[in-house]
VEXDREN-2710 file (C-alpha; in Angstrom, 1 decimal):
% VEXDREN-2710
k/r/px/py/pz
1/MET/-48.2/42.7/3.8
2/ASN/-45.5/44.8/3.6
3/SER/-42.7/44.1/1.4
4/LYS/-39.6/43.3/4.1
5/LYS/-42.6/40.9/5.3
6/LEU/-43.0/39.3/1.7
7/SER/-39.4/39.0/0.8
8/ILE/-38.9/36.9/4.3
9/LEU/-41.8/34.5/3.7
10/LEU/-40.4/34.1/-0.3
11/VAL/-36.9/33.2/1.5
12/LEU/-38.6/30.8/3.8
13/ALA/-40.7/29.5/0.9
14/LEU/-37.3/29.1/-1.4
15/THR/-35.7/27.7/1.5
16/PHE/-38.3/24.8/1.9
17/THR/-38.8/23.8/-1.1
18/SER/-35.0/23.4/-2.0
19/CYS/-35.0/21.0/1.2
20/LEU/-37.9/19.2/-0.3
21/PHE/-36.1/19.4/-3.6
22/ALA/-32.3/18.4/-3.0
23/GLU/-30.1/17.9/-5.8
24/VAL/-28.3/14.6/-6.0
25/ILE/-24.6/15.0/-4.9
26/LEU/-21.9/12.4/-5.1
27/PRO/-18.8/11.7/-3.4
28/LYS/-15.6/13.3/-4.8
29/VAL/-14.3/9.5/-5.8
30/ILE/-17.4/8.9/-8.2
31/GLY/-16.8/11.3/-11.2
32/HIS/-15.2/11.9/-14.8
33/ASN/-12.4/9.6/-16.1
34/MET/-12.7/7.0/-13.4
35/VAL/-12.1/3.3/-13.6
36/LEU/-14.7/0.8/-12.3
37/GLN/-13.5/-2.4/-10.8
38/ARG/-14.1/-5.3/-13.4
39/TYR/-15.6/-8.9/-12.2
40/LYS/-17.3/-7.0/-8.9
41/SER/-20.3/-5.4/-8.2
42/VAL/-19.6/-1.7/-8.5
43/PRO/-21.5/0.6/-5.9
44/ILE/-22.7/3.9/-7.0
45/TRP/-23.8/6.3/-4.1
46/GLY/-24.6/9.7/-3.0
47/THR/-27.1/11.9/-1.6
48/ALA/-30.9/13.5/-2.8
49/SER/-33.8/14.5/-1.0
50/LYS/-35.7/12.1/1.2
51/GLY/-37.7/9.8/-0.7
52/GLU/-36.2/10.8/-4.1
53/LYS/-35.9/8.5/-7.2
54/VAL/-32.4/8.2/-8.8
55/THR/-31.8/6.3/-11.6
56/VAL/-28.0/5.4/-13.0
57/THR/-27.1/4.2/-15.9
58/PHE/-23.8/2.8/-17.4
59/GLY/-23.2/0.3/-20.0
60/GLY/-26.5/-1.2/-20.8
61/GLN/-27.8/-1.4/-17.5
62/ARG/-30.2/0.9/-15.7
63/LYS/-30.7/0.8/-12.0
64/GLU/-32.9/2.3/-9.4
65/THR/-33.4/3.5/-6.3
66/VAL/-35.2/5.8/-3.5
67/ALA/-33.2/7.8/-1.1
68/ASN/-33.8/6.6/2.5
69/ASP/-34.7/8.6/5.3
70/SER/-31.5/10.3/5.6
71/GLY/-31.3/11.2/2.2
72/LYS/-28.9/8.1/1.4
73/TRP/-28.9/6.3/-1.4
74/VAL/-26.8/3.6/-3.4
75/VAL/-27.5/1.5/-6.3
76/ASN/-25.2/-1.6/-7.5
77/LEU/-23.9/-2.4/-10.8
78/ASN/-23.6/-5.9/-12.1
79/PRO/-19.7/-7.4/-12.5
80/MET/-18.7/-6.2/-15.9
81/GLN/-15.7/-7.1/-18.1
82/ALA/-13.1/-4.9/-18.3
83/SER/-13.2/-2.1/-21.4
84/GLU/-11.3/0.6/-23.1
85/LEU/-14.2/2.1/-25.0
86/PRO/-14.7/5.4/-22.9
87/ARG/-18.6/5.4/-21.8
88/GLN/-20.9/8.0/-20.0
89/MET/-22.6/7.3/-16.9
90/THR/-25.9/9.5/-16.0
91/ILE/-27.4/9.9/-12.9
92/THR/-30.7/11.1/-12.7
93/GLY/-33.2/12.6/-9.7
94/THR/-34.5/16.0/-9.5
95/ASN/-31.1/16.6/-11.5
96/THR/-29.0/15.1/-13.9
97/ILE/-25.3/14.5/-13.8
98/GLU/-23.4/13.4/-16.6
99/LEU/-20.0/11.3/-16.0
100/LYS/-18.0/11.2/-19.1
101/ASN/-15.1/9.1/-20.3
102/ILE/-15.3/6.0/-17.9
103/LEU/-13.7/2.7/-18.1
104/VAL/-13.7/-0.8/-16.7
105/GLY/-10.8/-2.9/-15.3
106/GLU/-8.8/-2.8/-12.0
107/VAL/-8.2/-0.7/-9.4
108/TRP/-5.8/-0.2/-6.5
109/LEU/-5.9/2.1/-3.6
110/CYS/-2.2/3.4/-2.5
111/SER/-1.5/4.6/1.2
112/GLY/1.1/5.4/3.7
113/GLN/3.6/8.0/4.6
114/SER/5.9/10.3/2.6
115/ASN/7.7/7.2/0.4
116/MET/4.4/6.5/-0.9
117/GLU/3.1/9.8/-1.3
118/TYR/6.7/10.9/-3.4
119/ALA/5.5/12.7/-6.6
120/MET/6.4/11.9/-9.8
121/ARG/8.0/15.7/-10.0
122/LYS/10.7/14.5/-7.2
123/TYR/11.3/11.4/-9.2
124/SER/11.8/13.6/-12.4
125/ASN/15.3/15.2/-11.2
126/TYR/16.6/11.8/-10.0
127/GLN/19.7/10.8/-12.0
128/SER/21.0/8.4/-9.8
129/ASN/22.1/5.1/-11.4
130/VAL/24.6/3.4/-9.5
131/LYS/22.2/0.3/-8.2
132/GLY/22.3/-0.7/-12.4
133/TYR/18.5/0.0/-12.5
134/ARG/17.7/1.8/-15.7
135/PRO/15.6/4.8/-15.1
136/PRO/12.4/4.6/-16.8
137/GLU/11.4/7.3/-19.6
138/ASP/10.3/10.7/-18.6
139/ASP/6.7/10.0/-18.1
140/LEU/6.5/13.3/-17.1
141/LYS/6.6/14.6/-20.4
142/ASN/6.0/11.6/-22.5
143/ALA/3.0/9.4/-20.8
144/SER/0.9/8.6/-23.7
145/ASN/-1.5/5.7/-22.0
146/SER/-4.8/7.3/-21.4
147/ASN/-6.1/3.7/-19.8
148/ILE/-4.3/4.9/-16.7
149/ARG/-6.4/7.0/-14.6
150/ILE/-5.5/8.5/-11.0
151/PHE/-7.3/10.1/-8.3
152/LEU/-5.3/12.0/-5.6
153/VAL/-7.1/11.9/-2.1
154/ARG/-6.3/15.2/0.1
155/ARG/-8.1/15.7/3.1
156/LYS/-9.6/19.2/1.4
157/TYR/-10.5/17.4/-1.7
158/MET/-12.6/15.2/0.2
159/SER/-15.1/18.1/1.9
160/PRO/-18.5/19.0/0.8
161/ASP/-17.3/22.3/-0.5
162/SER/-14.1/21.2/-2.2
163/THR/-14.7/22.0/-6.2
164/HIS/-12.6/19.0/-7.2
165/THR/-14.3/17.0/-9.5
166/GLY/-13.3/13.1/-10.6
167/TRP/-10.3/11.4/-11.8
168/ASP/-7.0/12.3/-14.2
169/VAL/-6.1/10.7/-16.8
170/ALA/-2.2/10.0/-16.1
171/MET/-0.8/12.5/-18.4
172/GLY/0.7/15.8/-18.1
173/ARG/0.2/18.2/-15.1
174/PRO/-2.4/15.5/-13.2
175/LEU/0.7/13.1/-12.9
176/VAL/3.0/15.6/-11.4
177/ASP/1.3/15.5/-8.4
178/PHE/0.7/11.8/-8.1
179/SER/2.2/9.1/-6.4
180/ALA/5.1/7.8/-8.4
181/VAL/5.2/4.0/-6.8
182/GLY/1.3/3.9/-7.5
183/TYR/1.8/5.5/-11.1
184/PHE/4.8/3.1/-11.7
185/TYR/2.5/-0.1/-10.6
186/ALA/-0.2/0.9/-12.7
187/LYS/2.2/1.0/-15.5
188/GLU/3.4/-2.0/-15.3
189/LEU/0.2/-3.8/-14.6
190/TYR/-1.3/-2.2/-17.8
191/ALA/1.9/-3.7/-19.4
192/LYS/0.7/-6.9/-18.9
193/LEU/-2.9/-7.1/-18.5
194/HIS/-3.6/-5.0/-21.3
195/ILE/-7.0/-3.3/-19.6
196/PRO/-7.6/0.3/-17.8
197/ILE/-6.0/0.5/-14.7
198/GLY/-7.2/2.8/-11.5
199/MET/-5.0/3.9/-8.9
200/ILE/-6.2/6.0/-5.6
201/SER/-3.2/7.6/-3.8
202/SER/-4.3/8.5/-0.4
203/ALA/-0.9/9.1/1.7
204/VAL/0.2/11.5/4.1
205/PRO/4.1/12.1/4.7
206/GLY/5.2/11.7/8.0
207/SER/2.0/10.0/9.0
208/ARG/1.9/7.0/11.6
209/ILE/-0.1/3.9/11.2
210/GLU/-2.5/4.5/13.8
211/PRO/-4.2/7.7/11.9
212/TRP/-5.1/5.4/9.1
213/ILE/-7.0/2.3/11.6
214/GLU/-10.7/3.2/12.9
215/ALA/-10.1/4.6/15.9
216/SER/-12.1/1.9/17.9
217/LYS/-10.1/-0.7/16.2
218/LEU/-7.1/-0.1/18.3
219/GLU/-9.4/-0.1/21.4
220/ILE/-7.8/-4.0/21.8
221/ALA/-5.6/-5.3/23.8
222/PRO/-3.7/-8.6/21.7
223/LYS/-3.2/-11.7/23.3
224/MET/-0.2/-13.2/21.8
225/LYS/0.6/-17.2/21.0
226/ASP/2.5/-17.1/24.2
227/GLY/-0.4/-15.8/26.3
228/LYS/1.3/-12.4/27.0
229/VAL/-1.5/-9.9/27.0
230/LEU/0.1/-6.3/25.3
231/GLU/-1.7/-2.9/26.4
232/PRO/-4.3/-1.7/24.0
233/LEU/-3.0/-0.3/20.9
234/THR/-4.4/3.1/21.5
235/ALA/-2.3/3.5/24.6
236/ASP/0.5/4.6/21.6
237/GLY/-1.5/7.4/20.7
238/GLY/-0.6/8.6/17.5
239/ASP/-4.5/10.3/16.4
240/PRO/-5.7/6.9/16.3
241/GLY/-8.8/7.5/13.2
242/LYS/-7.1/11.1/12.0
243/PHE/-6.9/10.0/8.4
244/TYR/-8.9/7.4/8.3
245/THR/-11.7/9.4/8.7
246/SER/-11.0/12.3/6.4
247/MET/-9.0/10.1/3.8
248/ILE/-10.2/6.2/3.4
249/GLN/-13.7/6.4/4.8
250/PRO/-14.7/8.9/2.3
251/LEU/-13.9/6.2/-0.4
252/ILE/-15.8/3.2/0.9
253/PRO/-17.4/1.2/-0.7
254/PHE/-15.8/2.2/-4.1
255/SER/-15.1/-0.8/-5.6
256/ILE/-11.1/-1.9/-5.9
257/ARG/-9.1/-4.7/-6.5
258/GLY/-6.6/-4.5/-3.6
259/PHE/-4.2/-2.1/-1.4
260/LEU/-0.8/-1.4/-1.6
261/TRP/0.9/0.0/1.5
262/TYR/4.3/1.9/2.1
263/GLN/4.6/3.1/5.5
264/GLY/6.7/2.2/8.8
265/GLU/9.7/4.7/9.0
266/SER/7.9/6.7/11.7
267/GLY/7.2/3.4/13.6
268/CYS/11.1/2.5/13.0
269/PHE/12.0/5.9/14.8
270/LEU/9.6/4.7/18.0
271/ASN/11.2/1.8/18.1
272/GLU/8.3/-0.2/17.6
273/THR/8.4/-4.3/16.8
274/ILE/5.2/-6.8/17.8
275/ARG/3.0/-3.6/18.5
276/TYR/3.3/-2.4/15.1
277/ALA/3.0/-6.0/13.7
278/TYR/-0.7/-6.1/15.7
279/LYS/-1.5/-2.7/14.4
280/GLN/-0.8/-3.2/10.6
281/LYS/-2.9/-6.8/11.4
282/ALA/-5.5/-4.6/13.0
283/LEU/-5.2/-2.2/9.6
284/ILE/-5.4/-4.8/7.6
285/GLU/-8.3/-6.4/8.8
286/ASN/-10.3/-2.8/9.6
287/TRP/-10.1/-2.1/5.3
288/ARG/-10.9/-5.6/4.4
289/SER/-14.1/-5.1/6.6
290/ASP/-14.6/-2.3/5.3
291/TRP/-14.9/-3.4/1.6
292/LYS/-16.6/-6.8/3.0
293/ASP/-13.5/-8.6/1.9
294/ALA/-11.8/-10.7/4.2
295/LYS/-9.3/-11.8/1.7
296/MET/-9.2/-8.4/-0.2
297/PRO/-4.9/-8.7/-1.5
298/PHE/-2.8/-6.3/0.7
299/TYR/0.9/-5.8/-0.6
300/PHE/3.3/-3.6/1.1
301/VAL/6.9/-2.5/1.1
302/GLN/9.4/-3.5/3.5
303/ILE/11.3/0.0/4.3
304/ALA/14.7/0.8/3.2
305/PRO/18.2/1.0/5.0
306/TYR/18.6/4.1/7.1
307/ASN/20.9/5.4/9.8
308/TYR/17.9/5.6/12.5
309/SER/20.6/4.9/15.0
310/GLN/22.1/8.4/14.6
311/ALA/18.4/10.1/15.2
312/LYS/18.8/12.9/17.6
313/ASP/15.9/11.5/19.7
314/VAL/14.5/10.9/23.3
315/ARG/14.5/7.4/22.4
316/PRO/17.9/5.5/22.3
317/HIS/18.4/3.7/18.9
318/SER/20.8/1.1/17.7
319/THR/21.9/-0.4/14.4
320/ASP/19.3/-3.5/15.4
321/ASN/16.1/-1.5/15.8
322/LEU/15.4/-1.2/11.6
323/PRO/15.8/-5.3/11.2
324/GLU/13.3/-5.6/14.4
325/PHE/11.2/-3.7/12.7
326/TRP/11.6/-5.2/8.9
327/GLU/10.8/-8.7/10.7
328/SER/7.8/-7.0/12.4
329/GLN/6.7/-6.2/9.3
330/ALA/7.4/-9.6/7.6
331/LEU/4.6/-10.9/10.5
332/ALA/1.7/-9.5/8.2
333/LEU/2.4/-12.4/5.6
334/GLN/0.7/-15.2/8.3
335/LEU/-2.6/-13.4/6.9
336/PRO/-3.8/-14.4/4.3
337/GLN/-3.3/-12.8/1.0
338/THR/-0.8/-10.6/1.7
339/GLY/2.8/-10.1/-0.2
340/MET/5.9/-7.9/0.6
341/ILE/8.7/-6.5/-1.6
342/THR/12.3/-6.0/0.3
343/ILE/14.3/-3.0/-1.2
344/THR/17.6/-3.4/1.1
345/ASP/19.5/-2.5/-2.3
346/LEU/17.3/0.7/-3.9
347/VAL/19.3/3.1/-1.5
348/ASP/22.5/5.4/-2.7
349/SER/23.1/6.0/0.9
350/ILE/21.6/5.5/4.3
351/VAL/21.0/9.3/5.3
352/ASP/18.5/9.3/2.6
353/LEU/15.0/8.4/4.2
354/HIS/13.1/8.8/0.6
355/PRO/15.2/6.3/-1.8
356/GLY/14.8/7.6/-5.1
357/TYR/14.0/4.3/-7.1
358/LYS/10.4/4.3/-7.3
359/TRP/10.1/2.8/-10.1
360/GLU/11.3/-0.4/-9.3
361/VAL/9.6/-0.3/-6.1
362/GLY/6.4/-0.2/-8.1
363/ARG/7.6/-2.7/-10.4
364/ARG/8.3/-5.0/-8.1
365/LEU/4.7/-4.7/-6.2
366/SER/3.8/-5.3/-9.3
367/LEU/5.3/-8.7/-9.9
368/VAL/3.5/-9.4/-6.5
369/ALA/0.0/-8.6/-7.5
370/LEU/0.7/-10.5/-11.1
371/ASN/1.9/-13.4/-9.4
372/LYS/-0.7/-13.7/-6.7
373/THR/-4.1/-11.6/-7.7
374/TYR/-3.3/-12.1/-11.5
375/GLY/-2.5/-15.8/-11.6
376/PHE/1.1/-15.6/-13.6
377/LYS/2.6/-17.9/-10.9
378/ASP/5.9/-17.9/-13.5
379/ILE/6.4/-14.4/-12.7
380/VAL/9.0/-14.6/-9.3
381/CYS/8.0/-11.9/-6.9
382/SER/10.4/-12.1/-4.2
383/GLY/13.9/-12.5/-3.1
384/PRO/15.5/-15.6/-1.7
385/THR/13.4/-15.5/1.7
386/TYR/14.5/-17.9/5.3
387/GLN/12.8/-21.1/5.5
388/LYS/14.9/-23.1/8.0
389/MET/18.7/-24.0/8.9
390/LYS/20.4/-27.2/10.4
391/VAL/23.4/-27.3/12.1
392/VAL/25.6/-29.5/10.3
393/ASN/29.2/-30.1/12.1
394/ASN/30.7/-27.0/12.7
395/LYS/28.5/-24.9/9.6
396/ILE/25.2/-23.8/9.4
397/GLU/23.2/-24.9/6.5
398/VAL/20.3/-22.5/5.4
399/THR/17.8/-23.4/3.2
400/PHE/15.7/-20.4/1.0
401/SER/12.5/-20.2/-0.8
402/ASN/11.7/-17.9/-3.3
403/THR/15.1/-18.9/-5.3
404/GLY/13.6/-18.3/-8.7
405/SER/16.2/-19.7/-11.2
406/GLY/18.7/-20.2/-8.6
407/LEU/21.0/-18.0/-6.0
408/ILE/24.0/-15.8/-6.9
409/SER/26.0/-12.7/-5.6
410/ARG/24.8/-9.4/-7.1
411/ASP/28.6/-8.4/-7.8
412/ASP/30.3/-11.9/-8.5
413/LYS/32.2/-11.6/-4.7
414/ALA/31.4/-13.6/-1.7
415/LEU/28.1/-13.0/-0.2
416/THR/27.7/-10.3/2.6
417/TRP/26.2/-9.5/6.0
418/PHE/25.7/-13.0/7.1
419/THR/26.5/-13.3/10.4
420/ILE/26.7/-16.2/13.2
421/ALA/26.6/-17.1/17.2
422/GLY/26.8/-20.1/19.6
423/ALA/25.3/-20.5/22.6
424/ASP/26.9/-17.3/24.2
425/GLY/24.8/-15.2/21.6
426/LYS/27.6/-13.5/20.2
427/PHE/26.8/-12.8/16.5
428/VAL/30.0/-12.3/14.9
429/SER/30.7/-11.6/10.7
430/ALA/30.6/-15.4/8.9
431/VAL/31.7/-16.8/5.6
432/ALA/28.6/-17.5/3.2
433/GLU/28.8/-20.1/0.2
434/MET/26.0/-21.0/-1.8
435/LYS/25.3/-24.6/-2.8
436/GLY/22.4/-25.2/-5.2
437/ASN/19.2/-23.6/-3.3
438/LYS/21.3/-23.3/0.2
439/VAL/23.8/-21.1/1.8
440/ILE/26.6/-22.8/4.2
441/VAL/27.6/-20.6/7.1
442/SER/30.2/-20.5/9.1
443/SER/33.0/-19.0/11.4
444/SER/36.6/-20.1/12.5
445/ALA/35.5/-18.1/15.7
446/VAL/32.3/-20.1/16.4
447/PRO/33.0/-23.7/16.4
448/HIS/29.8/-24.8/17.7
449/PRO/26.9/-22.6/16.1
450/VAL/23.5/-22.3/17.2
451/ALA/22.2/-19.3/15.3
452/VAL/22.5/-17.4/12.0
453/ARG/21.6/-14.2/11.3
454/PHE/21.9/-12.2/7.7
455/ALA/21.3/-8.6/6.6
456/TRP/20.6/-7.8/10.6
457/HIS/22.0/-4.1/10.4
458/GLU/20.2/-1.1/9.3
459/ALA/22.8/-0.2/6.7
460/ALA/23.1/-3.8/5.1
461/GLN/22.6/-3.6/1.6
462/SER/23.7/-7.3/0.6
463/ASN/25.0/-9.0/-2.9
464/PHE/23.1/-11.8/-1.9
465/ILE/20.0/-12.1/-4.8
466/ASN/18.2/-14.5/-7.0
467/LYS/19.1/-14.6/-10.6
468/GLU/16.1/-12.5/-11.0
469/GLY/17.7/-9.8/-9.3
470/LEU/15.3/-9.8/-6.3
471/PRO/17.1/-9.2/-2.8
472/ALA/17.4/-11.7/-0.1
473/VAL/14.9/-10.8/2.8
474/PRO/16.9/-9.5/6.1
475/PHE/16.3/-12.7/8.7
476/ARG/17.4/-14.4/12.0
477/SER/17.1/-18.0/12.8
478/ASP/17.0/-17.0/16.5
479/ASN/13.5/-15.1/15.4
480/PRO/10.7/-15.1/18.9
481/TRP/7.8/-14.1/16.7
482/ILE/8.1/-16.8/14.6
483/LYS/4.4/-17.3/14.2
484/ILE/2.0/-14.4/16.7
485/PHE/-1.3/-14.0/14.6
END
């Protein structure tokens, strides 16, 4: 046998051997510095050779399994208590992987478009304080809490040939590119819970909602309660499933507590309303199904005021488009274990699509989680929310929930952005006076009022808040979509 043939045989033999004894490979989300979700079964998974025995040891637990015919394997660690003690995880097959500095605590996935992706490096130069919110300390330079861990999902990071490994401690250089909302949310949670917090950020600037939903989940024509059937949601295009496949699916089934969602500006530019509501419902149910928890918390941000009506677009826009979109976002609150924050006060200019008060956005989301997920019922997590109205003579009496310690005006001036209409449907500016947990609305131009609206304009930044400083939620009493799901 000549040397050339011998070389070929050797190469083939080595290739065959490597196929028989492929190394254990882990998904990108399982790595050094990660936080494992407390109180839940924790899947650890990966690939290996068909039939290969894989052993996972962590925190006194030892789990074994065998890779299936496709080379996939998974073990489930038993639920654990929170722990700030850094520990090592060992995964053994034909090779051994040692993952270091692992904690146990609470893990959240935050997603959406640019305002969720908005990185800490952008916030660092933000000096404005016109709203009276104290800017936080310079966390990029001074962050010192090693119990907050971050994992930034980028499409290239999740590919098999990526060299990206593990999570990062939320300090220094790794924090620069991470979601400011996600980080400040984690910081607030840690301050209250005093256990490790892990944040996964998977967001893409400018993205619509459709790419974040598994494509098949949009091939539905929702039937509304009034019997009307919508066109299939896929009719709106938007690359269904594009980011779901590359940036959400690779995370499944990593154990997490819940989701944070900050997205919608792209939908508002498209003048979406009721169809967006059904897409958001599809996304929530899609992700909950993936993580096998029909009540997994889903908390989201109602987008900020912006002058959409000035957009140079093929679609005509009016100053009502944004309030109608706000209304559509809020419909998700009909689903269990959802929560929403309003940020109408967190803009310095309605020509800025990316308002800079991200530390306050993160804080408000943390209030929702602390109240609804972690049982701190004494924490007020929403501003005044429309409950009902009653016509009393020539005035409308509006009752609110989420009044906290009471209703007030932020600047001690008359309440702004209330309008009222009679049977003709023509809304005019109104006088609004607080009376206990109610607001009495009237106008001399409308002797027989039938409907009231609040903050029903894209530029609305009202002074109406509760004593906890949270802004009232925009509403219209003539809402045609009061209950759709």
